[in-house]
N, C-alpha and C positions, 0 to 999 in steps of 0.2 A: 977881383974888381973892388973898387971903392964903393961906399954907400951911394955917393953921387952918381957913379956909373950905373948902379943898379936902379936908381930912380929914373935916370935917363932911359934905360932899357924898358922899364915899365911904361913910361910915357910914350915911347916909340911903339910899343905893343898896341896901346889903345888907338894911337893915330893910324898906324899902318894896317892893322888887322881889322878894327871895327869901322873906322871912318873911310879907309881907302879900299878895304876888301882884298888886301894883298895876301893871298894864300902862301906865297913863297916866304913871307915873314913868319907865318905859323910854323912852317917847317924849319926855318932858320932859328927861331927864338924859343920854341917849345921843345924841350929835350925829348928824345925818343922814349926815355923811361919816365917822362913827366906825368904827373897825376893832377887832375883838376876836379874840384868838388864844388857844386853849387851853381854851375853855369846852366845846365839843361833844365828843361821844364819837367822832366821826369825824375830828377834827383839822382840819377846814376853818376858814378865816378867815370871820368873820361881819362883814358890812358893814351898818351902819345899824340903827336901831331896828326897822324893818319885818322884818328878818331875825333880830334878837336876841329879839324878843317871842315868836316860836314856840318858841325854845329854852326860854325860861322856862316857857311853857305846858306843854311836854313834860315838863320836869323836875318841875314842880309837879303835873302830872297823874299822874306815877308816884309822887310823894312829897308828897301834899297837906298833910301835917303838918310839912314841913321847918322846922327851926328853926336858923338860922345865927347863930352868936355871933362877933362881932368880938373876937378875943383881943388883938390889937395893931393900931394904925394910926398911921402917922407919915408925914410928908411932907418934901419938899425941892423948892424951886422949883415946878414945875408937876406934880410926880408925887407919888403917894401909894402906900405899900405897906401892905397889909392881910394879917395872918395871921388866918385864920378856921377855925372848926370847925362841923360841922353834924351834927345828929341827925335821923333821918327814918325813916318806915316805908314799905316798898314796897307801896302799896295800889292802884296803877293799872298798866295795861298799856301806858302811853305810851312805853316804851322798846323796844317790840317783843317783849316777853316777858310772860307772865302774872304778875300780882301774886303775890308770895310771902308777904306780910304779915310780912316779916322786918324787924327793926330794923337800921339801918345807921348807923355813925358814921364820918365822914370829916374830913379837914382839908385845907387848901390855903393858898396864898399868891397874892394878886392884886396886880398893880401897874397903876395907871391914870395916864393923863396927862389933865389938865384944861385946858380952854381956854374962857374966857368962861362959866364955870358949867356946862359940859357935859363929859362923858367923851368924849374923842376917840380914845383908844387904851387898850386893856386887854390884859394878858397874865396868864393864869391857869395855875397848876400845882397840880393836885389829884389825889388818889389814886383814879383811875378804876378801876384793877385791884382795889384793896381794896374799893371799892363793889360791884363785880360779884361778888367772892368772898363778900361778906356776903349778897347777895340771890339768888345763883345757886342751882341745884338742890342738894339735900342729898346725902349720901354715896351713896345708892342711886339718885340721879338724879331724885328726886321733889321737888316744891316743898313747902315747909313749910306 
């Protein structure tokens, strides 16, 4: 695949997986032997689509209106770098805490490696602490 094809694939991933919640896209585009680092709140490495799909379901369960915007995307060889932002409302308890109905805005950078039209490696760096500060308890400890 060309660099341009890889960039299109990365953009498609963000649109279909995160904005549309299409689990079939996770299974189509994330290689069975794929490895993802930095996505989960616990820091563990995720292996394959069967382990990545539950993460997507958990995040989208907590933030069903998530809207990710790809701010920049560019590639070199088999890698694509994506700078993204997201706006979402904490409407579900899928992160182990009750929904606060608070709006959150975060940003991050993802780098992926593509092989034969699939993501085989991914590294994410995003503002997890900023997210928790935005949706956490209010000043007196109550949820909004």
